[in-house]
C-alpha positions as CSV (number, residue, x, y, z in Angstrom):
1,M,20.0,-97.3,64.9
2,I,20.1,-99.3,61.6
3,K,22.4,-96.7,60.1
4,N,24.8,-96.9,63.0
5,V,24.9,-100.7,62.9
6,A,25.6,-100.5,59.1
7,I,28.4,-98.0,59.6
8,I,30.0,-100.3,62.3
9,I,29.7,-103.3,60.0
10,L,31.3,-101.4,57.1
11,F,34.2,-100.2,59.3
12,L,34.8,-103.8,60.5
13,F,34.7,-105.0,56.9
14,L,37.1,-102.4,55.7
15,G,39.3,-102.9,58.8
16,Y,39.7,-106.6,58.0
17,F,40.7,-106.0,54.4
18,V,43.0,-103.2,55.3
19,V,44.9,-105.4,57.9
20,A,44.8,-108.6,55.8
21,Q,45.6,-107.3,52.3
22,E,48.5,-104.9,51.8
23,N,47.3,-103.9,48.3
24,V,43.8,-103.2,49.5
25,K,45.2,-101.0,52.2
26,I,47.2,-99.0,49.7
27,I,44.2,-98.7,47.4
28,F,41.9,-97.4,50.1
29,S,44.6,-95.0,51.3
30,G,44.8,-93.7,47.8
31,I,41.0,-93.2,47.6
32,A,41.0,-91.4,51.0
33,I,43.9,-89.1,50.0
34,F,42.2,-88.4,46.7
35,L,39.0,-87.3,48.4
36,I,40.9,-85.1,50.8
37,G,42.6,-83.5,47.8
38,M,39.1,-82.8,46.4
39,Y,38.2,-81.1,49.7
40,F,41.3,-78.9,49.8
41,M,40.9,-78.0,46.1
42,E,37.3,-76.9,46.6
43,S,38.3,-74.8,49.6
44,G,41.0,-73.1,47.6
45,F,38.7,-72.2,44.7
46,K,36.1,-70.8,47.2
47,L,38.6,-68.2,48.3
48,F,38.8,-67.0,44.7
49,S,35.0,-66.5,44.4
50,G,34.2,-63.0,43.1
51,G,37.8,-62.4,41.9
52,V,40.1,-62.9,39.0
53,L,39.5,-66.7,38.6
54,E,35.9,-66.2,37.5
55,K,36.9,-63.6,34.9
56,I,39.5,-66.0,33.4
57,L,37.0,-68.9,33.4
58,Q,34.4,-66.7,31.8
59,K,36.8,-65.5,29.2
60,F,38.0,-69.0,28.2
61,T,34.7,-70.9,28.6
62,S,32.2,-68.2,27.4
63,N,31.1,-70.5,24.6
64,L,31.2,-74.2,23.7
65,F,34.2,-73.9,21.3
66,K,36.3,-72.0,24.0
67,S,35.3,-74.6,26.6
68,I,36.4,-77.5,24.4
69,T,39.6,-75.7,23.5
70,T,40.3,-75.0,27.2
71,G,39.8,-78.6,28.1
72,F,42.1,-79.7,25.3
73,F,45.0,-77.5,26.1
74,S,44.7,-77.9,29.9
75,T,44.8,-81.7,29.6
76,T,47.6,-81.6,27.1
77,L,49.6,-79.5,29.6
78,V,49.0,-81.6,32.7
79,Q,48.7,-85.0,30.9
80,S,45.8,-86.2,32.9
81,S,42.1,-86.0,31.8
82,S,41.2,-87.5,35.2
83,L,42.8,-84.5,37.0
84,I,41.0,-82.0,34.7
85,S,37.7,-83.8,35.5
86,V,38.4,-83.4,39.2
87,I,39.3,-79.7,38.8
88,V,36.1,-79.0,36.8
89,I,34.0,-80.8,39.4
90,S,35.6,-78.6,42.0
91,F,34.8,-75.5,39.9
92,L,31.2,-76.6,39.6
93,S,30.8,-77.2,43.3
94,V,31.6,-73.6,44.0
95,E,29.7,-72.4,40.9
96,L,32.6,-70.9,39.1
97,L,31.4,-72.8,36.0
98,T,28.0,-73.7,34.6
99,L,27.2,-77.3,33.9
100,T,27.2,-76.7,30.2
101,Q,30.7,-75.0,30.4
102,G,32.0,-77.9,32.5
103,I,30.8,-80.5,30.0
104,G,32.5,-78.5,27.2
105,V,35.8,-78.6,29.1
106,I,35.4,-82.4,29.6
107,F,34.8,-82.9,25.9
108,G,38.0,-81.0,25.1
109,S,39.8,-82.9,27.9
110,N,39.0,-86.2,26.2
111,I,40.7,-85.0,23.0
112,G,43.6,-83.7,25.1
113,S,44.1,-87.0,26.8
114,T,45.0,-88.6,23.5
115,T,48.3,-86.6,23.4
116,T,49.7,-89.1,26.0
117,A,49.5,-91.9,23.3
118,W,51.3,-89.7,20.8
119,I,54.1,-89.1,23.4
120,V,54.4,-92.7,24.4
121,S,54.2,-94.0,20.8
122,S,56.7,-91.5,19.4
123,L,59.1,-91.0,22.3
124,G,58.5,-94.0,24.5
125,L,57.9,-91.7,27.5
126,K,55.5,-92.2,30.3
127,I,54.3,-89.1,32.2
128,K,54.2,-89.6,35.9
129,I,52.4,-86.7,37.6
130,S,52.8,-88.1,41.1
131,M,56.4,-86.8,41.2
132,Y,54.9,-83.3,41.7
133,A,52.8,-84.3,44.7
134,M,55.4,-83.7,47.5
135,P,56.6,-80.2,46.3
136,M,52.9,-79.2,45.9
137,I,52.0,-80.3,49.4
138,I,55.1,-78.6,50.9
139,F,54.4,-75.3,49.2
140,G,50.7,-75.7,49.8
141,V,51.2,-76.0,53.6
142,I,53.5,-73.0,53.6
143,L,51.0,-70.8,51.7
144,R,48.1,-71.8,54.0
145,F,49.8,-70.0,56.9
146,M,49.9,-66.7,55.0
147,K,47.5,-64.0,56.0
148,S,46.3,-63.2,52.5
149,N,43.3,-65.1,51.3
150,T,44.8,-65.2,47.9
151,Y,47.9,-67.1,49.2
152,K,45.7,-69.3,51.3
153,G,43.6,-70.1,48.3
154,V,46.6,-71.0,46.2
155,G,47.9,-73.0,49.2
156,N,44.7,-75.0,49.4
157,I,44.7,-75.6,45.6
158,L,48.3,-76.8,45.7
159,L,47.5,-79.1,48.7
160,G,44.5,-80.4,46.8
161,L,46.4,-81.1,43.6
162,G,49.3,-82.7,45.6
163,F,46.9,-85.0,47.5
164,I,45.1,-85.9,44.3
165,F,48.4,-86.8,42.6
166,L,49.5,-88.7,45.6
167,G,46.1,-90.5,45.9
168,I,46.2,-91.6,42.2
169,S,49.8,-92.7,42.8
170,Y,48.8,-94.8,45.8
171,M,45.9,-96.4,43.8
172,K,48.3,-97.3,41.0
173,D,50.9,-98.8,43.5
174,G,48.1,-100.8,45.1
175,F,47.3,-102.5,41.8
176,E,50.9,-102.8,40.7
177,T,50.9,-106.6,41.1
178,L,47.8,-107.0,39.1
179,K,49.1,-104.6,36.4
180,D,52.3,-106.5,36.1
181,S,50.4,-109.8,35.8
182,L,48.2,-108.5,32.9
183,D,49.1,-110.8,29.9
184,L,47.2,-109.3,27.1
185,A,48.4,-111.9,24.6
186,S,46.5,-114.6,26.5
187,F,43.2,-113.0,25.5
188,A,44.1,-112.6,21.8
189,M,41.2,-113.7,19.5
190,D,39.5,-112.7,16.3
191,G,35.9,-111.7,15.6
192,F,33.2,-109.6,17.4
193,L,33.7,-111.6,20.7
194,G,37.3,-110.6,20.7
195,L,36.4,-107.0,20.2
196,I,34.0,-107.0,23.2
197,V,36.5,-108.8,25.4
198,Y,39.2,-106.3,24.7
199,I,37.0,-103.3,25.2
200,L,36.1,-104.7,28.7
201,I,39.8,-105.4,29.4
202,G,40.7,-101.8,28.4
203,A,38.0,-100.4,30.6
204,V,38.8,-102.6,33.6
205,S,42.5,-101.9,33.3
206,T,42.0,-98.2,33.3
207,V,39.7,-98.4,36.3
208,I,42.3,-100.5,38.1
209,I,45.4,-98.4,37.1
210,Q,43.5,-95.1,37.4
211,S,45.1,-93.7,34.3
212,S,44.1,-94.1,30.6
213,G,47.6,-92.9,29.8
214,A,49.1,-95.8,31.7
215,T,46.7,-98.2,30.0
216,M,47.6,-96.8,26.6
217,A,51.3,-97.3,27.5
218,I,50.6,-101.0,28.2
219,I,48.6,-101.3,25.0
220,I,51.3,-99.6,22.8
221,T,54.0,-101.8,24.4
222,A,52.0,-104.9,23.8
223,L,51.2,-103.9,20.2
224,S,54.8,-103.0,19.3
225,S,56.1,-106.3,20.7
226,G,53.5,-108.2,18.7
227,S,51.7,-109.6,21.8
228,I,48.4,-108.4,20.3
229,I,47.1,-107.6,16.9
230,Y,46.3,-104.1,15.7
231,L,42.5,-104.6,15.8
232,N,42.5,-105.8,19.4
233,A,44.7,-102.8,20.3
234,L,42.0,-100.5,18.8
235,A,39.4,-102.2,21.0
236,L,41.5,-101.9,24.1
237,T,41.9,-98.2,23.3
238,I,38.1,-97.8,23.2
239,G,37.7,-99.5,26.5
240,A,40.4,-97.4,28.1
241,N,38.5,-94.3,27.0
242,V,35.4,-95.5,28.9
243,G,37.3,-96.6,32.0
244,T,38.8,-93.2,32.6
245,T,35.3,-91.9,33.6
246,V,35.5,-93.8,36.9
247,T,38.0,-91.2,38.3
248,A,35.5,-88.4,37.6
249,I,32.7,-90.5,39.3
250,I,34.9,-91.0,42.4
251,G,35.7,-87.3,42.4
252,S,32.0,-86.4,42.2
253,L,31.2,-88.4,45.4
254,S,32.3,-85.5,47.6
255,S,30.8,-82.9,45.2
256,N,27.3,-81.4,44.9
257,E,24.7,-82.5,42.4
258,N,26.3,-80.5,39.6
259,G,29.6,-82.4,40.1
260,K,27.6,-85.7,39.9
261,R,25.9,-84.4,36.7
262,L,29.2,-83.7,35.1
263,A,30.4,-87.2,35.9
264,F,27.2,-88.5,34.3
265,A,27.8,-86.4,31.2
266,H,31.4,-87.6,31.0
267,L,30.2,-91.2,31.2
268,V,27.4,-90.6,28.6
269,F,29.9,-89.0,26.2
270,N,32.5,-91.8,26.5
271,V,29.9,-94.5,26.2
272,I,28.3,-92.9,23.1
273,T,31.8,-92.3,21.6
274,A,32.7,-96.0,22.3
275,L,29.5,-97.3,20.7
276,V,30.1,-95.2,17.5
277,A,33.7,-96.4,17.4
278,V,32.7,-100.1,17.8
279,I,29.9,-99.9,15.2
280,F,32.1,-98.1,12.6
281,L,35.4,-99.6,13.8
282,H,36.5,-101.0,10.4
283,Y,35.6,-97.7,8.7
284,L,37.5,-95.7,11.3
285,K,40.5,-98.1,10.8
286,D,40.4,-97.4,7.1
287,F,40.1,-93.7,7.7
288,V,43.1,-93.8,10.0
289,D,45.0,-95.7,7.3
290,F,44.1,-92.9,4.8
291,L,45.1,-90.1,7.2
292,A,48.4,-91.7,8.4
293,P,50.6,-90.8,5.4
294,H,49.4,-87.1,5.7
295,F,50.9,-87.1,9.2
296,G,54.1,-88.7,8.1
297,I,53.2,-92.0,9.8
298,D,54.6,-95.1,8.1
299,N,52.0,-97.7,7.1
300,T,53.6,-100.3,9.3
301,N,54.0,-98.0,12.4
302,Y,50.9,-99.4,14.2
303,S,51.8,-97.6,17.5
304,M,51.6,-94.2,15.9
305,K,48.5,-95.2,13.9
306,L,46.9,-96.3,17.2
307,A,47.6,-92.8,18.7
308,L,46.0,-91.3,15.6
309,F,42.9,-93.6,16.0
310,H,42.6,-92.5,19.6
311,T,42.5,-88.8,18.6
312,T,40.3,-89.4,15.6
313,F,37.5,-91.2,17.4
314,N,37.5,-88.7,20.3
315,I,37.2,-85.8,17.9
316,L,34.4,-87.7,16.1
317,G,32.7,-88.2,19.5
318,V,32.8,-84.4,20.2
319,I,31.4,-83.6,16.7
320,L,28.5,-86.0,17.2
321,V,27.7,-85.3,20.9
322,A,28.4,-81.5,21.3
323,P,25.2,-80.4,19.5
324,F,23.2,-82.3,22.1
325,I,24.9,-80.8,25.2
326,N,21.6,-79.1,26.3
327,V,19.8,-82.5,26.1
328,I,22.5,-84.2,28.2
329,V,22.2,-81.3,30.8
330,S,18.4,-81.7,30.8
331,V,18.6,-85.5,31.3
332,S,21.3,-85.2,34.0
333,E,19.2,-82.7,35.9
334,K,16.1,-85.0,35.8
335,L,18.1,-88.1,36.9
336,I,20.3,-86.3,39.5
337,K,18.0,-83.9,41.3
338,K,19.1,-81.4,43.9
339,K,18.5,-82.6,47.4
340,V,16.0,-80.2,48.8
341,S,15.5,-80.1,52.5
342,K,11.9,-80.0,53.8
343,Y,12.9,-76.9,55.7
344,S,13.7,-75.1,52.4
345,K,10.3,-75.8,50.9
346,P,7.6,-73.1,51.3
347,K,4.4,-74.3,53.0
348,Y,2.0,-71.5,52.4
349,L,3.1,-69.7,49.2
350,L,0.2,-71.0,47.0
351,Q,0.3,-70.0,43.4
352,S,-3.5,-69.8,43.4
353,N,-3.3,-66.9,46.0
354,I,-0.8,-64.8,44.2
355,N,-3.3,-62.6,42.3
356,I,-5.6,-62.2,45.3
357,P,-4.0,-59.5,47.4
358,D,-5.4,-60.3,50.8
359,A,-4.9,-64.0,50.4
360,A,-1.3,-63.4,49.1
361,I,-0.5,-61.2,52.1
362,L,-1.7,-63.9,54.5
363,S,0.4,-66.5,52.6
364,I,3.5,-64.3,52.9
365,K,2.9,-63.7,56.6
366,K,2.5,-67.4,57.4
367,E,5.6,-68.2,55.4
368,C,7.6,-65.5,57.3
369,I,6.4,-67.2,60.5
370,N,7.6,-70.6,59.1
371,L,11.0,-69.0,58.2
372,Y,11.2,-67.5,61.8
373,E,10.4,-70.9,63.4
374,N,13.1,-72.6,61.4
375,C,15.6,-69.9,62.2
376,Q,14.7,-70.0,65.9
377,K,15.6,-73.7,66.0
378,A,19.0,-73.1,64.5
379,M,19.6,-70.2,66.9
380,L,18.9,-72.3,70.0
381,H,21.1,-75.1,68.7
382,A,23.9,-72.6,68.0
383,I,23.9,-71.7,71.7
384,N,23.7,-75.4,72.7
385,L,20.1,-75.6,73.8
386,H,17.9,-78.4,72.6
387,T,14.4,-77.4,71.4
388,S,12.5,-80.6,71.8
389,N,11.4,-79.8,75.4
390,L,11.9,-76.1,75.5
391,K,8.3,-74.6,75.8
392,T,8.3,-72.7,79.0
393,K,10.8,-70.8,81.2
394,D,10.8,-73.7,83.7
395,D,11.9,-75.9,80.8
396,L,14.7,-73.4,80.1
397,K,15.9,-73.5,83.7
398,A,16.0,-77.3,83.6
399,E,17.9,-77.2,80.4
400,L,20.4,-74.6,81.7
401,S,21.0,-76.7,84.8
402,K,22.2,-79.7,82.8
403,E,25.8,-80.3,81.8
404,I,26.6,-78.4,78.7
405,K,26.9,-80.5,75.6
406,K,27.9,-78.8,72.4
407,I,25.4,-79.2,69.5
408,D,27.2,-79.3,66.2
409,T,25.5,-76.4,64.4
410,N,26.9,-74.8,61.2
411,I,24.8,-71.7,60.7
412,D,26.3,-71.0,57.2
413,E,25.5,-74.5,56.1
414,I,22.0,-74.3,57.5
415,Y,21.4,-71.0,55.7
416,Q,22.8,-72.2,52.4
417,D,21.2,-75.7,52.4
418,N,17.8,-74.9,54.0
419,L,16.9,-71.3,54.7
420,K,18.3,-69.4,51.7
421,A,15.9,-71.1,49.3
422,L,12.9,-70.4,51.6
423,Y,13.9,-66.8,52.0
424,S,14.4,-66.4,48.3
425,E,10.9,-67.9,47.6
426,I,9.3,-65.4,50.0
427,I,11.0,-62.5,48.2
428,R,10.1,-63.9,44.7
429,Y,6.5,-64.6,45.6
430,S,6.1,-61.2,47.3
431,S,7.5,-59.4,44.2
432,F,4.9,-61.1,41.9
433,A,2.1,-60.6,44.4
434,Q,2.7,-56.9,44.7
435,E,1.7,-56.3,41.0
436,H,-2.0,-56.1,41.8
437,M,-1.9,-54.4,45.2
438,T,-3.0,-51.0,46.6
439,S,-0.5,-48.7,48.4
440,P,-1.4,-50.0,52.0
441,Q,-1.2,-53.6,50.8
442,L,2.2,-52.8,49.2
443,K,3.4,-51.4,52.4
444,R,2.3,-54.5,54.3
445,V,4.1,-56.8,51.9
446,G,7.2,-54.5,52.1
447,D,7.1,-55.0,55.9
448,F,7.1,-58.7,55.6
449,K,10.0,-58.7,53.1
450,R,11.9,-56.5,55.6
451,C,10.9,-58.9,58.4
452,S,12.2,-61.9,56.5
453,K,15.5,-60.1,55.9
454,Q,15.7,-59.3,59.6
455,I,15.1,-63.0,60.5
456,I,18.1,-63.9,58.4
457,E,20.2,-61.1,59.8
458,V,19.4,-62.3,63.4
459,L,20.5,-65.8,62.4
460,K,23.8,-64.5,61.1
461,D,24.3,-62.4,64.2
462,I,23.9,-65.5,66.3
463,R,26.6,-67.1,64.2
464,D,29.0,-64.3,65.1
465,I,28.6,-64.9,68.9
466,Q,28.5,-68.7,68.6
467,R,32.3,-69.2,68.6
468,N,32.7,-67.2,71.9
469,V,29.7,-69.0,73.5
470,N,31.3,-72.4,72.7
471,F,34.7,-71.2,73.8
472,Y,33.8,-69.6,77.2
473,L,31.3,-72.2,78.2
474,K,34.3,-74.5,78.5
475,S,36.4,-71.9,80.4
476,K,37.8,-72.7,83.9
477,N,36.9,-69.1,84.9
478,E,33.5,-69.5,86.5
479,Y,32.7,-65.8,86.2
480,I,33.0,-65.6,82.4
481,K,31.2,-68.9,82.1
482,K,28.3,-67.6,84.2
483,E,28.0,-64.5,82.1
484,Y,27.8,-66.4,78.9
485,N,25.2,-68.7,80.4
486,I,23.2,-65.5,81.2
487,L,23.5,-64.4,77.6
488,R,22.1,-67.8,76.5
489,E,19.3,-67.5,79.0
490,E,18.4,-64.0,77.9
491,L,18.3,-65.1,74.2
492,A,16.2,-68.2,74.9
493,T,13.9,-66.3,77.3
494,I,12.9,-63.7,74.6
495,L,12.3,-66.5,72.1
496,I,10.0,-68.3,74.6
497,D,8.2,-65.0,75.3
498,I,7.7,-64.4,71.5
499,N,6.4,-67.9,71.1
500,Y,3.8,-67.0,73.7
501,L,2.5,-64.3,71.3
502,D,1.7,-67.0,68.6
503,N,-1.6,-67.8,70.4
504,D,-5.0,-66.9,68.9
505,E,-6.6,-67.0,72.4
506,L,-4.7,-63.9,73.4
507,S,-6.3,-60.6,72.8
508,E,-4.4,-57.8,71.0
509,V,-4.1,-55.9,74.3
510,E,-2.5,-58.9,76.0
511,K,-0.1,-59.3,73.1
512,L,0.8,-55.6,73.2
513,T,1.3,-55.9,76.9
514,Q,3.6,-58.8,76.4
515,I,5.6,-56.9,73.8
516,E,6.0,-53.9,76.2
517,M,7.1,-56.2,79.0
518,I,9.8,-57.7,76.7
519,K,11.0,-54.2,75.8
520,E,11.2,-53.2,79.4
521,L,13.1,-56.4,80.3
522,L,15.6,-55.7,77.4
523,S,16.4,-52.2,78.8
524,K,17.0,-53.6,82.3
525,N,19.2,-56.4,81.0
526,D,21.3,-54.1,78.8
527,L,21.9,-51.7,81.8
528,S,22.5,-54.6,84.2
529,N,25.0,-56.3,81.8
530,S,27.0,-53.1,81.4
531,E,27.3,-52.6,85.1
532,K,28.2,-56.2,85.9
533,I,31.1,-56.2,83.3
534,D,32.5,-53.0,84.9
535,V,32.4,-54.7,88.4
536,L,34.1,-57.9,87.1
537,I,36.9,-55.9,85.5
538,R,37.5,-53.8,88.6
539,E,37.5,-56.8,90.9
540,D,39.9,-58.6,88.5
541,K,37.5,-61.6,88.1
542,I,37.8,-61.7,84.3
543,K,40.7,-60.8,82.0
544,A,40.6,-57.8,79.7
545,T,40.4,-60.1,76.7
546,M,37.4,-61.8,78.2
547,A,35.8,-58.5,79.0
548,T,36.1,-57.2,75.4
549,S,34.5,-60.4,74.1
550,L,31.7,-60.2,76.6
551,I,31.1,-56.5,75.9
552,N,30.9,-57.1,72.1
553,D,28.7,-60.2,72.5
554,S,26.4,-58.5,75.0
555,A,25.9,-55.7,72.5
556,S,25.2,-58.2,69.8
557,V,22.7,-60.1,72.0
558,Y,20.9,-56.8,72.7
559,T,20.7,-56.0,69.0
560,I,19.4,-59.5,68.3
561,Q,16.7,-59.1,70.9
562,K,15.6,-55.7,69.6
563,N,15.3,-57.1,66.1
564,L,13.4,-60.1,67.5
565,V,10.9,-57.7,69.1
566,E,10.4,-55.9,65.7
567,I,10.0,-59.3,64.0
568,A,7.4,-60.4,66.6
569,T,5.4,-57.2,66.3
570,L,5.1,-57.6,62.5
571,L,4.3,-61.3,62.6
572,F,2.0,-61.6,65.7
573,I,0.2,-58.3,66.0
574,K,-2.7,-57.5,63.8
575,D,-2.2,-55.0,60.9
576,E,-4.7,-52.4,62.2
577,V,-3.1,-52.4,65.7
578,I,0.4,-51.9,64.1
579,K,-1.1,-49.0,62.1
580,E,-2.6,-47.5,65.3
581,I,0.7,-47.8,67.1
582,G,2.4,-46.1,64.2
583,E,0.0,-43.2,64.2
584,Q,0.4,-42.7,68.0
585,T,4.1,-42.7,67.6
586,N,4.0,-40.1,64.8
587,A,1.6,-37.9,66.8
588,S,3.9,-38.0,69.9
């Protein structure tokens, strides 16, 4: 309730400023477009997973030197360290890069970003990447309609880049008035206070303009016109270097924890580099004066010397900080922890039991039941059935009689965020526990590993029929709608019947009887469904396309139910009874 009220207040607050302030509207539009660009770029990179892109990245980022070099050349090419930061965050989000590799690229990117100052100071040019936005968006949209995943991936990446360029452009335009009104000469002062003030101005200007390159253009122009002194220009350059990290922080907002860690590492690097530059500013200034003649820079050409200073202190920062990359990674992992859902945490896999075979087997069995219960909830939500009051078949009838309301359930997301970690822990724990077991115990643990695999497979099979369930439950054809409701009922019924087995008061005979009843019902349902579909086709009550979907989904539901029976037998029937059943089956 409080969360909903807070969201409403936030929307009203934003709405007021968007309507009342033209610049604010443009800025917020830029941020929104920027974040959409991040989404499309990540989607594009996902389509390349397992392909050529990983090989290229591995080749050019296999060690720290290669990562830094890749960052340098890529930023020099696109003339935007902010863009490279955003791309690297996207790569991290889909695990195409490790965090260490990503930080290396960012270090190189900081050096590469200094080439803008060289271009501006030597040629008087200002690179404007937003001019490429529209062509990228146009070609991106065209490629997204191609059948090939490779083309779709390229299309998403182009769309992402185009929107990112456009977003940065909008943000710049929104602050154009403020940028034009920046009178750097009015802040001119000597001493340490002047140094700090100009560092802050440089940082804030870069945050506002969203481009350290644009800030450097302002600084170089002001310096060349005599509006500020050389020392103040050096301080502004240090501040601009720090301010550029904000784009990476904004980009990381829509990313996973690794993206946020990269933004943190970027901030740490730039802050440490800035501190070193401030402490040794006069020494760096003298060092630049010493280097300038070797690069053919005249002693009075302060614009070129400023570009040399920008490059020098960034290279110095890389030399100082690069040896501590592992420390930065470790600190970032401690500060920005992965959000772990309570559903992905094992409840029963106690480390103290791992070397005690019988206790370990019981722990694994209970954890498999925990995995099954979590999957069961996701399965019912996938077919639009609420689980809160679904204990008996009467509850199911009441639920089915209600108006159907779609429950937004992303099975892939649930598996990746919650259940994959739990499943992995069961497999890991089982593997270590098996080290001290006898052959019968090894077989039992093997059964539970197979059982956990089946649980996940059942969940993924539900995902495959979910789309048709949602589609045909909204159909105007009452016959197909009824058939899909029957499939929902059959799935929910077997889940309720299996839950009945998880009862210590039941004898093993009663449990086995329940299992046999479920099997018999499955056979009847399978035969009945097949006959009904034939009748519906002959009487022209459903279209052929509906019939094929129903046939496929009925077969999938039957497979799911058979797997559920196997799962229930392993989880809720005692070991000795299962062994006895196996012996009887082999004898017959």
